[in-house]
One Martini backbone bead per residue (centre of mass of N, CA, C, O) as a GRO file, in nm:
protein
  385
    1MET     BB    1   0.091   0.039   0.027
    2SER     BB    2   0.061   0.362  -0.065
    3ARG     BB    3   0.205   0.671   0.082
    4ILE     BB    4   0.087   1.012   0.085
    5SER     BB    5   0.194   1.356   0.140
    6ILE     BB    6   0.023   1.684   0.162
    7PHE     BB    7   0.130   2.013   0.219
    8GLY     BB    8  -0.108   2.274   0.331
    9ASN     BB    9  -0.393   2.438   0.208
   10ILE     BB   10  -0.703   2.303   0.257
   11VAL     BB   11  -0.972   2.272   0.020
   12THR     BB   12  -1.298   2.289   0.095
   13PRO     BB   13  -1.636   2.349   0.062
   14GLN     BB   14  -1.621   2.519   0.351
   15LEU     BB   15  -1.292   2.533   0.396
   16VAL     BB   16  -0.973   2.628   0.521
   17ILE     BB   17  -0.700   2.412   0.605
   18GLU     BB   18  -0.438   2.506   0.761
   19ASN     BB   19  -0.151   2.354   0.784
   20SER     BB   20  -0.192   2.065   0.631
   21THR     BB   21  -0.259   1.710   0.572
   22LEU     BB   22  -0.272   1.496   0.294
   23LEU     BB   23  -0.378   1.165   0.288
   24ILE     BB   24  -0.258   0.895   0.077
   25GLU     BB   25  -0.419   0.583  -0.023
   26ASP     BB   26  -0.437   0.417  -0.291
   27ASN     BB   27  -0.538   0.691  -0.460
   28ARG     BB   28  -0.672   0.796  -0.189
   29ILE     BB   29  -0.842   0.964   0.042
   30ALA     BB   30  -0.787   0.930   0.398
   31ARG     BB   31  -0.680   1.216   0.529
   32ILE     BB   32  -0.692   1.492   0.763
   33ILE     BB   33  -0.402   1.660   0.897
   34GLU     BB   34  -0.338   1.850   1.144
   35LEU     BB   35  -0.079   2.017   1.283
   36LYS     BB   36  -0.112   1.888   1.584
   37GLU     BB   37  -0.079   1.628   1.448
   38PRO     BB   38   0.058   1.343   1.383
   39GLU     BB   39   0.260   1.206   1.147
   40PRO     BB   40   0.274   0.970   0.930
   41GLU     BB   41   0.407   0.731   0.758
   42VAL     BB   42   0.569   0.768   0.437
   43ASP     BB   43   0.688   0.754   0.110
   44THR     BB   44   0.575   1.054   0.030
   45LYS     BB   45   0.663   1.405   0.032
   46TYR     BB   46   0.475   1.717   0.016
   47ASP     BB   47   0.569   2.071   0.008
   48PHE     BB   48   0.309   2.348   0.014
   49SER     BB   49   0.375   2.602   0.151
   50GLY     BB   50   0.123   2.854   0.110
   51LYS     BB   51  -0.053   2.672  -0.045
   52TYR     BB   52  -0.326   2.532  -0.242
   53ILE     BB   53  -0.541   2.256  -0.190
   54TYR     BB   54  -0.710   2.120  -0.454
   55PRO     BB   55  -0.927   2.011  -0.639
   56GLY     BB   56  -0.950   1.911  -0.930
   57LEU     BB   57  -1.032   2.037  -1.213
   58ILE     BB   58  -1.358   2.078  -1.394
   59ASP     BB   59  -1.424   2.078  -1.746
   60LEU     BB   60  -1.735   2.100  -1.933
   61HIS     BB   61  -1.589   2.317  -2.157
   62LEU     BB   62  -1.370   2.169  -2.400
   63HIS     BB   63  -1.205   2.173  -2.712
   64GLY     BB   64  -0.894   2.301  -2.688
   65ALA     BB   65  -0.535   2.303  -2.796
   66LEU     BB   66  -0.243   2.349  -2.959
   67GLY     BB   67  -0.416   2.311  -3.242
   68GLN     BB   68  -0.640   2.140  -3.105
   69ASP     BB   69  -0.941   1.920  -3.148
   70ALA     BB   70  -1.190   1.707  -3.056
   71THR     BB   71  -1.328   1.697  -3.349
   72ASP     BB   72  -1.089   1.560  -3.512
   73GLY     BB   73  -1.021   1.261  -3.418
   74ASP     BB   74  -0.730   1.278  -3.249
   75SER     BB   75  -0.521   1.127  -3.028
   76ASN     BB   76  -0.278   1.320  -3.023
   77GLY     BB   77  -0.447   1.571  -2.968
   78LEU     BB   78  -0.568   1.478  -2.699
   79GLU     BB   79  -0.296   1.458  -2.552
   80GLU     BB   80  -0.219   1.755  -2.572
   81ILE     BB   81  -0.461   1.865  -2.424
   82ALA     BB   82  -0.430   1.706  -2.156
   83LYS     BB   83  -0.143   1.808  -2.086
   84HIS     BB   84  -0.197   2.109  -2.081
   85PHE     BB   85  -0.429   2.114  -1.853
   86ALA     BB   86  -0.255   1.995  -1.626
   87THR     BB   87  -0.090   2.275  -1.599
   88CYS     BB   88  -0.387   2.408  -1.482
   89GLY     BB   89  -0.538   2.187  -1.280
   90VAL     BB   90  -0.664   1.982  -1.471
   91THR     BB   91  -0.814   1.646  -1.424
   92GLY     BB   92  -1.099   1.706  -1.576
   93PHE     BB   93  -1.292   1.651  -1.889
   94LEU     BB   94  -1.491   1.758  -2.159
   95ALA     BB   95  -1.505   1.667  -2.474
   96THR     BB   96  -1.573   1.921  -2.709
   97THR     BB   97  -1.800   1.965  -2.957
   98VAL     BB   98  -1.886   2.072  -3.266
   99SER     BB   99  -2.070   2.136  -3.515
  100GLU     BB  100  -2.128   1.851  -3.728
  101SER     BB  101  -2.110   1.592  -3.894
  102TYR     BB  102  -2.184   1.274  -3.856
  103SER     BB  103  -1.900   1.152  -3.922
  104ARG     BB  104  -1.726   1.339  -3.738
  105LEU     BB  105  -1.866   1.277  -3.470
  106LYS     BB  106  -1.824   0.974  -3.472
  107LYS     BB  107  -1.516   0.984  -3.477
  108ALA     BB  108  -1.476   1.146  -3.215
  109ILE     BB  109  -1.611   0.944  -3.024
  110LYS     BB  110  -1.431   0.698  -3.087
  111THR     BB  111  -1.162   0.828  -3.006
  112VAL     BB  112  -1.230   0.886  -2.711
  113SER     BB  113  -1.297   0.597  -2.626
  114ILE     BB  114  -1.009   0.489  -2.671
  115PHE     BB  115  -0.833   0.697  -2.519
  116LYS     BB  116  -0.954   0.683  -2.215
  117LYS     BB  117  -0.847   0.382  -2.163
  118ASP     BB  118  -0.508   0.452  -2.211
  119HIS     BB  119  -0.497   0.736  -2.044
  120ILE     BB  120  -0.305   0.851  -1.725
  121THR     BB  121  -0.082   1.116  -1.772
  122ALA     BB  122  -0.333   1.312  -1.764
  123ALA     BB  123  -0.588   1.461  -1.817
  124GLN     BB  124  -0.913   1.352  -1.787
  125ILE     BB  125  -1.152   1.200  -1.979
  126LEU     BB  126  -1.491   1.188  -1.875
  127GLY     BB  127  -1.609   1.283  -2.159
  128ILE     BB  128  -1.880   1.413  -2.353
  129HIS     BB  129  -1.958   1.723  -2.532
  130LEU     BB  130  -2.239   1.813  -2.714
  131GLU     BB  131  -2.226   2.099  -2.917
  132GLY     BB  132  -2.449   1.997  -3.071
  133PRO     BB  133  -2.641   2.039  -3.375
  134TYR     BB  134  -2.907   2.147  -3.197
  135LEU     BB  135  -2.942   2.464  -3.315
  136SER     BB  136  -2.982   2.793  -3.349
  137GLU     BB  137  -2.940   3.002  -3.607
  138GLY     BB  138  -2.968   3.286  -3.448
  139ARG     BB  139  -2.752   3.140  -3.207
  140ARG     BB  140  -2.474   3.003  -3.325
  141GLY     BB  141  -2.228   3.171  -3.367
  142ALA     BB  142  -1.952   2.956  -3.435
  143HIS     BB  143  -2.147   2.783  -3.584
  144ASN     BB  144  -2.203   2.607  -3.858
  145LEU     BB  145  -2.474   2.622  -4.055
  146LYS     BB  146  -2.440   2.345  -4.220
  147ASN     BB  147  -2.444   2.168  -3.930
  148LEU     BB  148  -2.726   2.225  -3.875
  149ARG     BB  149  -3.009   2.061  -3.698
  150MET     BB  150  -3.248   1.860  -3.624
  151PRO     BB  151  -3.358   1.661  -3.408
  152ASP     BB  152  -3.211   1.315  -3.379
  153PRO     BB  153  -3.273   1.024  -3.223
  154LEU     BB  154  -3.111   0.821  -3.397
  155GLU     BB  155  -2.842   0.964  -3.393
  156MET     BB  156  -2.812   0.980  -3.085
  157GLU     BB  157  -2.829   0.677  -3.028
  158GLU     BB  158  -2.574   0.608  -3.184
  159PHE     BB  159  -2.380   0.775  -3.018
  160LEU     BB  160  -2.439   0.635  -2.745
  161ASN     BB  161  -2.362   0.331  -2.850
  162ILE     BB  162  -2.056   0.347  -2.883
  163ASP     BB  163  -2.042   0.446  -2.555
  164PRO     BB  164  -2.183   0.391  -2.285
  165GLY     BB  165  -2.155   0.699  -2.092
  166LEU     BB  166  -1.973   0.906  -2.250
  167ILE     BB  167  -2.210   1.091  -2.286
  168LYS     BB  168  -2.264   1.365  -2.052
  169ARG     BB  169  -2.332   1.603  -2.268
  170VAL     BB  170  -2.594   1.834  -2.399
  171THR     BB  171  -2.636   2.090  -2.637
  172LEU     BB  172  -2.951   2.270  -2.682
  173ALA     BB  173  -3.247   2.376  -2.846
  174PRO     BB  174  -3.574   2.370  -2.716
  175GLU     BB  175  -3.746   2.494  -2.972
  176LEU     BB  176  -3.707   2.259  -3.135
  177PRO     BB  177  -3.819   2.009  -3.304
  178GLY     BB  178  -3.790   1.745  -3.059
  179SER     BB  179  -3.636   1.843  -2.800
  180LEU     BB  180  -3.812   1.754  -2.558
  181GLU     BB  181  -3.791   1.451  -2.618
  182LEU     BB  182  -3.480   1.439  -2.607
  183ILE     BB  183  -3.443   1.535  -2.319
  184GLU     BB  184  -3.590   1.302  -2.186
  185PHE     BB  185  -3.412   1.076  -2.298
  186LEU     BB  186  -3.135   1.175  -2.194
  187SER     BB  187  -3.202   1.192  -1.893
  188LYS     BB  188  -3.264   0.880  -1.867
  189GLN     BB  189  -2.944   0.828  -1.951
  190GLY     BB  190  -2.772   1.051  -1.772
  191VAL     BB  191  -2.775   1.317  -1.923
  192CYS     BB  192  -2.661   1.638  -1.948
  193VAL     BB  193  -2.881   1.899  -2.006
  194SER     BB  194  -2.829   2.187  -2.219
  195LEU     BB  195  -2.904   2.526  -2.267
  196GLY     BB  196  -2.839   2.657  -2.605
  197HIS     BB  197  -2.833   2.827  -2.871
  198SER     BB  198  -3.101   3.027  -2.815
  199GLN     BB  199  -3.468   3.147  -2.865
  200ALA     BB  200  -3.619   3.090  -2.621
  201ASP     BB  201  -3.870   3.086  -2.418
  202GLN     BB  202  -3.962   3.045  -2.094
  203GLU     BB  203  -4.170   2.823  -2.128
  204THR     BB  204  -3.980   2.625  -2.275
  205CYS     BB  205  -3.773   2.608  -2.045
  206ASN     BB  206  -3.963   2.487  -1.839
  207LEU     BB  207  -4.020   2.231  -2.000
  208ALA     BB  208  -3.724   2.137  -2.011
  209TYR     BB  209  -3.694   2.101  -1.709
  210ARG     BB  210  -3.925   1.888  -1.680
  211LYS     BB  211  -3.755   1.688  -1.879
  212GLY     BB  212  -3.427   1.751  -1.746
  213ALA     BB  213  -3.300   2.011  -1.755
  214ARG     BB  214  -2.993   2.167  -1.569
  215LEU     BB  215  -2.852   2.363  -1.788
  216VAL     BB  216  -2.658   2.657  -1.892
  217THR     BB  217  -2.499   2.785  -2.159
  218HIS     BB  218  -2.312   3.038  -2.160
  219LEU     BB  219  -2.394   3.292  -2.015
  220PHE     BB  220  -2.527   3.540  -2.251
  221ASN     BB  221  -2.435   3.336  -2.462
  222GLY     BB  222  -2.634   3.225  -2.715
  223MET     BB  223  -2.860   3.455  -2.654
  224ASP     BB  224  -3.100   3.645  -2.575
  225PRO     BB  225  -3.161   3.925  -2.453
  226LEU     BB  226  -3.299   4.114  -2.226
  227ASN     BB  227  -3.666   4.128  -2.192
  228HIS     BB  228  -3.924   4.280  -2.010
  229ARG     BB  229  -4.159   4.142  -2.223
  230LYS     BB  230  -3.964   3.871  -2.300
  231PRO     BB  231  -3.926   3.593  -2.179
  232ASN     BB  232  -3.628   3.387  -2.154
  233LEU     BB  233  -3.344   3.219  -2.115
  234LEU     BB  234  -3.216   3.439  -1.939
  235SER     BB  235  -3.445   3.475  -1.733
  236PHE     BB  236  -3.444   3.181  -1.650
  237ALA     BB  237  -3.150   3.156  -1.552
  238LEU     BB  238  -3.174   3.394  -1.334
  239GLY     BB  239  -3.480   3.324  -1.198
  240PHE     BB  240  -3.423   3.012  -1.170
  241ASP     BB  241  -3.305   2.837  -0.906
  242ASP     BB  242  -3.269   2.520  -1.028
  243ILE     BB  243  -3.073   2.636  -1.231
  244THR     BB  244  -2.773   2.596  -1.394
  245VAL     BB  245  -2.479   2.791  -1.460
  246GLU     BB  246  -2.255   2.888  -1.711
  247LEU     BB  247  -1.927   3.062  -1.728
  248ILE     BB  248  -1.716   3.274  -1.910
  249ALA     BB  249  -1.424   3.397  -1.718
  250ASP     BB  250  -1.241   3.602  -1.925
  251MET     BB  251  -1.364   3.905  -1.955
  252ILE     BB  252  -1.504   3.895  -2.257
  253HIS     BB  253  -1.787   3.757  -2.274
  254VAL     BB  254  -1.818   3.903  -1.980
  255HIS     BB  255  -1.879   4.154  -1.792
  256PRO     BB  256  -1.821   4.213  -1.465
  257ASP     BB  257  -2.095   4.365  -1.408
  258ILE     BB  258  -2.265   4.116  -1.510
  259ILE     BB  259  -2.155   3.899  -1.325
  260LYS     BB  260  -2.262   4.029  -1.067
  261ILE     BB  261  -2.557   3.966  -1.131
  262ALA     BB  262  -2.532   3.661  -1.137
  263PHE     BB  263  -2.445   3.634  -0.837
  264LYS     BB  264  -2.717   3.755  -0.729
  265CYS     BB  265  -2.903   3.523  -0.866
  266LYS     BB  266  -2.694   3.295  -0.786
  267ASP     BB  267  -2.613   3.042  -0.615
  268GLU     BB  268  -2.341   2.833  -0.523
  269ASP     BB  269  -2.507   2.566  -0.649
  270HIS     BB  270  -2.567   2.734  -0.958
  271PHE     BB  271  -2.245   2.774  -1.036
  272ILE     BB  272  -2.018   2.780  -1.316
  273ALA     BB  273  -1.704   2.733  -1.463
  274VAL     BB  274  -1.555   2.790  -1.789
  275SER     BB  275  -1.355   2.802  -2.080
  276ASP     BB  276  -1.402   2.734  -2.387
  277ALA     BB  277  -1.161   2.612  -2.515
  278VAL     BB  278  -0.954   2.649  -2.798
  279ARG     BB  279  -0.715   2.578  -3.027
  280PRO     BB  280  -0.529   2.849  -2.952
  281THR     BB  281  -0.459   2.753  -2.688
  282GLY     BB  282  -0.119   2.827  -2.619
  283PHE     BB  283  -0.104   3.011  -2.863
  284LYS     BB  284  -0.083   3.214  -3.115
  285ASP     BB  285  -0.171   3.431  -3.316
  286GLY     BB  286  -0.431   3.378  -3.575
  287GLU     BB  287  -0.528   3.116  -3.786
  288TYR     BB  288  -0.819   2.895  -3.755
  289GLU     BB  289  -1.001   2.609  -3.719
  290PHE     BB  290  -1.382   2.595  -3.699
  291GLY     BB  291  -1.619   2.399  -3.816
  292GLY     BB  292  -1.505   2.474  -4.124
  293GLU     BB  293  -1.385   2.747  -4.029
  294LEU     BB  294  -1.257   3.065  -3.966
  295MET     BB  295  -1.039   3.182  -3.721
  296ILE     BB  296  -0.943   3.475  -3.533
  297VAL     BB  297  -0.648   3.586  -3.349
  298GLU     BB  298  -0.647   3.868  -3.118
  299ASN     BB  299  -0.517   3.913  -2.823
  300GLY     BB  300  -0.661   3.622  -2.747
  301ILE     BB  301  -0.910   3.669  -2.943
  302ALA     BB  302  -1.177   3.477  -3.062
  303ARG     BB  303  -1.294   3.481  -3.408
  304MET     BB  304  -1.494   3.485  -3.667
  305LYS     BB  305  -1.418   3.590  -3.978
  306SER     BB  306  -1.713   3.630  -4.107
  307THR     BB  307  -1.867   3.759  -3.818
  308MET     BB  308  -1.707   3.815  -3.534
  309SER     BB  309  -1.765   3.600  -3.350
  310LEU     BB  310  -1.729   3.449  -3.083
  311ALA     BB  311  -1.481   3.154  -3.029
  312GLY     BB  312  -1.426   3.128  -2.760
  313SER     BB  313  -1.139   3.062  -2.564
  314THR     BB  314  -0.785   3.119  -2.415
  315SER     BB  315  -0.878   3.034  -2.116
  316PRO     BB  316  -0.819   2.870  -1.858
  317LEU     BB  317  -0.976   2.781  -1.571
  318ASN     BB  318  -0.779   2.912  -1.365
  319HIS     BB  319  -0.807   3.197  -1.489
  320CYS     BB  320  -1.108   3.229  -1.441
  321LEU     BB  321  -1.091   3.204  -1.132
  322ALA     BB  322  -0.897   3.440  -1.094
  323ASN     BB  323  -1.094   3.653  -1.195
  324LEU     BB  324  -1.308   3.611  -0.974
  325ARG     BB  325  -1.121   3.678  -0.738
  326ALA     BB  326  -1.025   3.964  -0.828
  327HIS     BB  327  -1.322   4.097  -0.871
  328PHE     BB  328  -1.494   3.928  -0.608
  329GLN     BB  329  -1.357   3.775  -0.369
  330ILE     BB  330  -1.352   3.478  -0.391
  331SER     BB  331  -1.340   3.205  -0.232
  332HIS     BB  332  -1.186   2.908  -0.225
  333PRO     BB  333  -1.427   2.722  -0.169
  334ARG     BB  334  -1.604   2.836  -0.399
  335LEU     BB  335  -1.410   2.781  -0.631
  336ALA     BB  336  -1.413   2.472  -0.589
  337LYS     BB  337  -1.713   2.447  -0.663
  338ILE     BB  338  -1.710   2.588  -0.944
  339GLY     BB  339  -1.446   2.399  -1.054
  340SER     BB  340  -1.562   2.094  -0.931
  341PHE     BB  341  -1.812   1.996  -0.764
  342ILE     BB  342  -2.052   2.079  -0.950
  343PRO     BB  343  -1.953   1.944  -1.206
  344ALA     BB  344  -1.959   1.658  -1.084
  345GLN     BB  345  -2.262   1.654  -1.028
  346LEU     BB  346  -2.373   1.699  -1.323
  347ILE     BB  347  -2.214   1.405  -1.409
  348GLY     BB  348  -2.224   1.192  -1.165
  349MET     BB  349  -1.908   1.219  -0.995
  350ASP     BB  350  -1.909   1.308  -0.675
  351HIS     BB  351  -1.820   1.021  -0.551
  352GLN     BB  352  -1.509   1.059  -0.675
  353ILE     BB  353  -1.512   1.373  -0.736
  354GLY     BB  354  -1.460   1.743  -0.648
  355SER     BB  355  -1.329   1.663  -0.358
  356LEU     BB  356  -1.168   1.664  -0.030
  357GLU     BB  357  -1.255   1.342   0.043
  358ILE     BB  358  -1.309   1.060   0.173
  359ASN     BB  359  -1.243   0.813  -0.085
  360LYS     BB  360  -1.149   0.987  -0.294
  361ASN     BB  361  -0.991   1.082  -0.545
  362ALA     BB  362  -0.647   1.192  -0.597
  363ASP     BB  363  -0.742   1.485  -0.725
  364ILE     BB  364  -0.494   1.746  -0.763
  365ALA     BB  365  -0.433   2.098  -0.692
  366ILE     BB  366  -0.175   2.353  -0.698
  367PHE     BB  367  -0.208   2.680  -0.555
  368ASP     BB  368  -0.209   3.000  -0.548
  369ASP     BB  369  -0.376   3.294  -0.483
  370GLU     BB  370  -0.380   3.333  -0.822
  371LEU     BB  371  -0.408   3.038  -0.962
  372ASN     BB  372  -0.141   2.917  -0.992
  373CYS     BB  373   0.016   2.634  -1.109
  374HIS     BB  374   0.235   2.384  -0.934
  375ALA     BB  375   0.045   2.117  -0.929
  376THR     BB  376  -0.045   1.772  -1.037
  377PHE     BB  377  -0.288   1.513  -0.951
  378ILE     BB  378  -0.344   1.161  -1.028
  379ASN     BB  379  -0.418   0.934  -0.816
  380GLY     BB  380  -0.150   1.052  -0.652
  381GLU     BB  381  -0.003   1.133  -0.919
  382GLN     BB  382   0.245   1.316  -1.046
  383ILE     BB  383   0.206   1.517  -1.363
  384PHE     BB  384   0.281   1.807  -1.236
  385ASN     BB  385   0.565   2.069  -1.174
   0.00000   0.00000   0.00000
């Protein structure tokens, strides 16, 4: 039995336990040992005095990095993506596809299925997030118009059957014909259904919730703006307590003053941050492919060349959390919930990951107060230093 100890300020969902030791036995969290308690004998000690021991971050909306994209269906590209985000404290993520043809999506799903069984030395692919192709033309954003289509239950069932349980999340527009039936079907399969790239009114969103939708994709983006006479997806997201929202906290997609409104509307159990990181993340400015079209990146801001719509971000999740801390003085425990625990809940994996609790996987990230990553552990094994 291997025993590892990690010393530092331990961040739990409730509080920070300062100057304490996290004991890991056989890849799982065994104990939290406070400073006054005697330390047990271990095989390996790590001292991160003054740093914060977080649960590994979980990014539910991540397309790519270093010139690679999950939709490419390339295992070498997936490995580069996974290794890059491990350096950012991300220990698990959903490989997120963009709206594409049936054949390209099928290839991407099959590639992820094979890849995730064989790779354990980088951030783990926890599953797939299909962002599209069942999206509203009017709020498609960076999604290629030619790849959008009406909900197709037979197509979706085939995607699900490639590797049952692999598709953990689907973003769709609830107003499209057949969406509500598909939401009900997906929810019964244990898939997290998210409403996004949509022009739905609030009544339709309420129906979608009753069918099983539980999340709203990139709040404020890919939806109609607030109209005080026409309640819509945005008013539903902000005003309905039981729906969780995700937000791209790169401070480009949403102005800090608007994020402040979101924090006033949503309690800490119904708000998560995501990166929505795309192919240029970690690379220089220039032109890149996205969904069969060109995106252009200037000063780290990605936009579609044809429409100048924002096309995801180039900020990893730890930078997004750092932005929230800097602008709103969010506590470390709440950041850990926003970046790990609630995402784990949404995809039904909070019994294994998402918080530093006894018997959970030892997926751990070490940050300083500005959320710069100093080390990352998967199952108690250090994969980044």
